[in-house]
N, C-alpha and C positions, 0 to 999 in steps of 0.2 A: 504494500500500500504506500509506503513512504517513497518508493521509487517513482511511482506515478506523480506524487506530490513534488518531487525534485524536478521532474520533467516539466510539470505545469509551472513551477516557479521560474525555470529557465525560459520557457516560452513567454510567460507574463513579463519577465524582465525585459526581453528584447522588444516586445510589443510596446511597453511603456516608454522605452528609450526612443524607438522610432516615432511613436505618436507624439512624444514631447518635442522632439526636434522638428517634426513636420508642422505641428501646430505653432511652434515658436517662430520658425523661419519662413515657412511657406504661407501660413495664414496671418502671421504678424501678431499673434496673441501671446505676448511674452509671459504674462502671469500664469495663464493656463498651461503653457509649455513648461514653465518651471515647476508647477504643481505636478504635472505628469512625470517629470524627471525626478522629482523628490519622492515619488512613490517607489522608486527602485530600491532604496534601502529598506523600506517597509516590507517589500517582497522578500528580501534576504532575511530580515528579522523573523518573518513568518516561517521561513524554511528552518532557521535555527531553532525556533521554539518547537516546531513540529518534530524535529529530530530529537531534541532533548526529551520531549514528552514520550516519544516512542521508546527511547532507551529507559526512561524511568518506569514505564509500564512493563518492563521485563524483557524487552526484545534484546536479543544477542547482537552485540556490535558486529556488523558485517561490512562487506564492501560497499553496500548502498549507503551506510552511514558515513563511510570514508569519502564517498563521492560528494555527499552533502557538505562535509568539512572542506574538501578541496574547492567546491563551488564557492563557499563563503570566503575562503582565503583568496581566491581569484578575484572576487569583487573588491576585497580590501586592497589588494595589490594595484589593480587598475585605477582605483579611485584615490590613491595616495598622492600626495604633493609631488613626490619624486617622479611619478610616472606621467600622469596627464592632468593632475589637479591644477597646476599653474597655467596650463594652456587652455583648458576648457572651462573651468569653474568661474573665472572672472567674466566670461561672456554671459553666464547665467544670471549674474547679479544685476 
């Protein structure tokens, strides 16, 4: 079950990123675009909470849980100041 949730979070993440950029730059609605882009960390938080709840309910840590952790670390890496934070986030403000 958690594997489907991970896939859903990945799809939702990219939908919100694409929608946020399109709304912001193609439609010119900056605030709505920022709101959509700000939803991406919420999606990651939901994934983290779902993984923790699954493990607390007695699930054995498996490769699926490892994939959730890698997904979370990937997001943290790409949103860090050293990687793209300085080049993308000033545009959003």
